[in-house]
Backbone as CSV, one residue per row, in Angstrom:
resi,resn,N_x,N_y,N_z,CA_x,CA_y,CA_z,C_x,C_y,C_z
1,UNK,68.225,83.002,76.520,68.961,82.310,77.374,68.255,81.554,78.554
2,UNK,68.372,80.165,78.611,67.305,79.347,79.280,67.592,79.841,81.038
3,UNK,66.671,79.196,81.570,66.448,79.706,82.952,67.803,78.644,83.746
4,UNK,68.146,77.411,83.222,68.982,76.764,83.781,70.313,77.453,83.579
5,UNK,70.687,78.036,82.594,71.879,78.779,82.366,72.042,79.799,83.327
6,UNK,71.124,80.544,83.459,70.869,81.761,84.231,71.281,81.512,85.514
7,UNK,70.478,80.383,85.838,70.829,79.923,87.426,72.341,79.339,87.821
8,UNK,72.820,78.798,86.504,74.023,78.128,86.700,75.325,79.308,86.585
9,UNK,75.003,80.317,85.948,75.886,81.440,85.876,75.870,82.123,87.258
10,UNK,74.660,82.437,87.683,74.404,83.166,89.113,75.217,82.467,89.853
11,UNK,75.193,80.998,90.043,75.795,80.153,90.979,77.280,80.131,90.835
12,UNK,77.578,80.198,89.685,79.004,80.391,89.356,79.947,81.643,89.887
13,UNK,79.218,82.460,89.550,79.242,84.053,90.234,79.751,84.136,91.615
14,UNK,78.401,83.504,92.215,78.447,83.304,93.975,79.369,82.734,94.423
15,UNK,79.972,81.589,93.834,81.118,80.832,94.266,82.478,81.626,93.769
16,UNK,82.742,82.493,92.856,83.749,83.022,92.661,83.813,84.151,93.854
17,UNK,82.814,84.751,94.176,83.043,85.844,95.086,83.212,85.460,96.477
18,UNK,82.416,84.025,96.795,82.701,83.575,98.094,84.314,83.079,98.302
19,UNK,84.903,82.719,97.308,86.108,82.046,97.066,87.327,83.504,97.461
20,UNK,86.861,84.242,96.492,87.736,85.533,96.762,87.581,86.133,98.177
21,UNK,86.396,86.270,98.997,86.195,86.776,100.146,86.812,85.795,101.127
22,UNK,86.640,84.514,100.969,87.404,83.618,101.957,88.857,83.803,102.021
23,UNK,89.404,84.118,100.721,90.955,84.171,100.723,91.268,85.566,101.270
24,UNK,90.636,86.512,101.603,90.854,87.795,102.012,91.049,87.516,103.368
25,UNK,90.846,86.793,104.025,91.391,86.771,105.452,92.216,86.305,105.720
26,UNK,92.996,86.365,107.122,94.274,86.053,107.371,94.052,84.400,107.826
27,UNK,95.099,83.867,107.553,94.960,82.349,107.772,96.284,81.928,108.284
28,UNK,96.450,81.121,109.460,97.374,80.627,110.142,98.182,79.710,109.210
29,UNK,99.343,80.076,109.047,100.313,79.345,108.319,101.004,78.342,109.155
30,UNK,101.838,78.688,110.338,102.320,77.953,111.176,102.547,78.699,112.358
31,UNK,103.132,77.756,113.308,103.331,78.372,114.756,104.302,77.878,115.226
32,UNK,105.032,78.496,116.406,106.167,78.001,117.165,105.793,78.363,118.654
33,UNK,105.682,77.343,119.621,105.734,75.710,119.015,104.677,75.506,118.320
34,UNK,105.110,74.638,117.259,104.297,73.951,116.341,102.940,73.197,116.884
35,UNK,101.878,73.154,116.291,100.744,72.385,116.682,101.125,70.792,116.733
36,UNK,100.612,70.303,117.675,100.766,68.865,117.807,102.184,68.284,118.212
37,UNK,103.270,69.420,118.637,104.467,68.921,118.811,104.741,69.012,120.457
38,UNK,106.145,68.301,120.768,106.468,68.619,122.287,107.612,69.298,122.312
39,UNK,107.813,70.423,122.788,109.077,71.132,122.746,109.240,71.833,124.196
40,UNK,110.618,72.207,124.392,110.789,72.666,125.572,109.975,73.988,125.789
41,UNK,109.728,74.518,127.153,108.844,75.655,127.551,109.461,76.711,126.670
42,UNK,108.627,77.244,125.987,108.837,78.549,125.114,108.762,79.711,125.762
43,UNK,109.657,80.883,125.576,109.835,81.977,125.871,108.558,83.109,125.271
44,UNK,108.222,82.640,124.125,107.271,83.281,123.295,106.405,82.413,122.600
45,UNK,105.286,82.696,122.060,104.309,82.078,120.955,104.409,82.816,119.702
46,UNK,104.843,82.354,118.660,105.114,82.854,117.288,103.850,82.283,116.515
47,UNK,103.057,83.177,115.989,101.895,82.408,115.117,102.248,83.477,113.658
48,UNK,102.298,82.613,112.748,102.759,83.246,111.408,101.502,83.149,110.482
49,UNK,101.117,84.355,110.168,99.839,84.107,109.219,100.226,84.457,107.638
50,UNK,99.135,84.273,106.920,99.573,84.423,105.194,99.537,85.946,105.167
51,UNK,99.058,87.106,105.951,99.037,88.257,105.547,99.251,89.185,106.817
52,UNK,99.599,90.443,106.770,99.863,91.201,107.859,98.466,91.268,109.106
53,UNK,98.813,91.119,110.210,97.887,91.370,111.405,98.110,92.700,112.150
54,UNK,97.197,93.157,112.772,97.210,94.327,113.806,97.110,93.754,115.168
55,UNK,98.565,93.897,115.807,98.716,93.479,117.009,97.835,93.982,118.111
56,UNK,97.143,95.068,118.173,96.560,95.722,119.101,94.883,94.706,119.140
57,UNK,94.758,94.301,118.113,93.482,93.416,117.885,93.469,91.870,117.703
58,UNK,94.891,91.499,117.946,95.168,90.017,117.602,95.915,89.656,119.131
59,UNK,95.684,88.252,119.266,96.466,87.884,120.523,95.964,86.609,120.770
60,UNK,96.291,85.865,121.877,95.985,84.486,122.251,95.566,84.327,123.708
61,UNK,94.754,83.137,124.025,94.652,82.987,125.475,95.191,81.615,125.435
62,UNK,96.111,81.301,126.471,97.029,80.096,126.605,96.465,79.437,127.954
63,UNK,95.843,78.275,127.613,95.232,77.162,128.793,96.040,75.948,129.021
64,UNK,96.146,75.931,130.358,97.056,74.370,130.864,96.048,73.353,130.815
65,UNK,96.565,72.129,131.103,96.054,71.108,130.810,94.649,70.815,131.505
66,UNK,94.409,71.666,132.886,93.158,71.673,133.598,92.262,72.934,132.975
67,UNK,92.509,73.497,131.803,91.656,74.596,131.284,92.172,76.017,132.194
68,UNK,92.926,75.981,133.017,93.324,77.199,133.812,93.983,78.175,132.853
69,UNK,93.161,79.586,132.625,94.190,80.414,131.795,95.440,80.942,132.320
70,UNK,96.368,80.816,131.488,97.623,81.042,131.850,98.093,82.701,131.246
71,UNK,98.723,83.425,132.144,98.877,84.942,131.909,99.985,84.967,130.910
72,UNK,99.735,85.758,129.662,100.795,86.032,128.730,100.933,87.793,128.629
73,UNK,102.036,87.716,127.915,102.408,89.212,127.580,101.571,90.043,126.596
74,UNK,101.875,91.251,126.151,101.323,91.928,125.114,101.565,91.428,123.951
75,UNK,100.514,91.329,122.806,100.675,90.743,121.596,101.679,91.877,120.620
76,UNK,102.348,91.455,119.906,103.160,92.314,119.112,103.486,91.548,117.791
77,UNK,103.898,92.356,116.651,104.298,91.719,115.462,105.765,91.887,115.254
78,UNK,106.455,90.933,114.745,107.973,91.111,114.151,107.923,92.407,113.366
79,UNK,108.796,93.321,113.821,109.228,94.148,113.190,109.782,94.241,111.496
80,UNK,110.101,92.960,111.222,110.569,92.991,109.922,109.604,92.278,109.041
81,UNK,108.514,91.666,109.901,107.470,90.836,109.188,106.277,90.815,109.793
82,UNK,105.362,91.736,109.507,104.026,92.055,110.163,102.944,90.932,110.055
83,UNK,103.513,89.676,109.519,102.624,88.691,109.191,102.975,87.738,110.598
84,UNK,104.011,88.066,111.200,104.235,87.055,112.638,103.869,87.921,113.663
85,UNK,102.768,87.315,114.552,102.458,87.704,115.744,103.003,86.999,116.785
86,UNK,103.640,87.866,117.864,104.746,87.309,118.839,103.846,87.526,120.250
87,UNK,103.766,86.674,121.090,103.127,86.891,122.254,104.199,86.208,123.358
88,UNK,104.639,87.133,124.099,105.782,86.743,125.160,104.936,85.894,126.285
89,UNK,105.846,85.044,126.782,105.361,84.222,128.116,105.573,85.330,129.407
90,UNK,104.930,85.112,130.237,105.088,85.828,131.526,105.480,84.741,132.794
91,UNK,105.318,83.912,132.215,105.960,82.566,133.246,106.359,81.376,132.648
92,UNK,107.313,80.636,133.280,107.959,79.464,132.660,106.652,78.115,132.625
93,UNK,106.638,77.734,131.551,105.266,76.810,131.487,105.811,75.477,132.129
94,UNK,105.136,74.597,132.765,105.461,73.472,133.380,105.360,72.490,132.391
95,UNK,105.836,71.186,132.382,105.426,70.104,131.543,103.922,69.847,131.244
96,UNK,103.420,69.651,130.358,102.169,69.267,130.309,101.382,69.690,128.906
97,UNK,100.335,69.584,128.496,99.659,70.099,127.212,99.115,71.535,127.394
98,UNK,99.066,72.088,126.624,98.448,73.617,126.374,97.726,73.843,125.029
99,UNK,96.661,74.558,125.111,95.746,74.883,124.038,95.953,76.535,123.758
100,UNK,96.241,76.750,122.777,96.227,78.241,122.374,95.114,78.580,121.424
101,UNK,94.356,79.454,122.117,93.043,80.098,121.387,93.503,81.236,120.724
102,UNK,93.458,81.358,119.634,94.186,82.637,119.049,93.054,83.497,118.141
103,UNK,93.473,84.779,118.115,92.483,85.648,117.187,93.363,86.729,116.544
104,UNK,92.776,87.152,115.307,93.736,87.953,114.480,92.841,88.880,113.647
105,UNK,93.277,89.957,113.689,92.578,91.072,112.686,93.731,91.337,111.701
106,UNK,93.347,91.509,110.451,94.118,91.739,109.563,94.224,93.021,109.045
107,UNK,95.199,93.607,108.076,95.015,95.231,107.791,93.990,95.583,107.266
108,UNK,93.255,94.824,106.764,91.820,94.975,106.046,90.735,94.781,107.127
109,UNK,91.023,94.769,108.204,89.987,94.359,109.425,89.329,93.094,109.292
110,UNK,89.527,92.123,108.464,88.893,90.738,108.887,89.447,90.100,109.963
111,UNK,88.464,89.757,110.909,88.775,89.054,112.030,88.666,87.536,111.805
112,UNK,89.532,86.667,112.368,89.459,85.324,112.373,90.101,84.707,113.665
113,UNK,89.623,83.508,114.109,90.126,82.778,115.199,90.343,81.334,115.025
114,UNK,90.919,80.833,115.870,91.271,79.329,115.958,91.817,78.919,117.249
115,UNK,92.204,77.675,116.916,93.380,76.981,118.273,94.032,76.104,117.935
116,UNK,94.800,75.548,118.607,95.687,74.532,118.462,96.312,74.334,119.766
117,UNK,97.005,73.045,119.512,97.724,72.494,121.098,98.971,72.189,120.692
118,UNK,99.828,72.247,121.742,101.174,71.669,121.726,101.542,71.355,123.300
119,UNK,102.663,70.622,123.543,103.029,70.105,124.519,104.476,70.667,125.226
120,UNK,104.609,70.660,126.595,105.862,70.877,126.933,106.362,69.712,127.126
121,UNK,107.701,69.406,126.847,108.457,68.305,127.505,109.152,68.464,128.925
122,UNK,109.474,67.252,129.546,110.441,67.567,130.696,111.873,67.902,130.377
């Protein structure tokens, strides 16, 4: 077997392993309010993942247009669908742009994070 073939086979196995590991992490599928949209002030933020998440280790930080942290309630999952993280609002949001920094831990303990923005209309 040639060295080139051995290196190619090893690289192929590495790609397959990396792809499998990358797919084993929770991924944001959608959110309510949705990223990049303008909506009425939400009573809660719902983030839908591709796999179940653990609410005790998952949540969000919500920031207003000036970057000030907005207090939110305790994270939980939908009882019927553990892929949906629900975070209640502690106060009404004023019109403006908001940034959601989210983090999630899946049932298999993989931790991921990300962010998105939405706007509250008048």
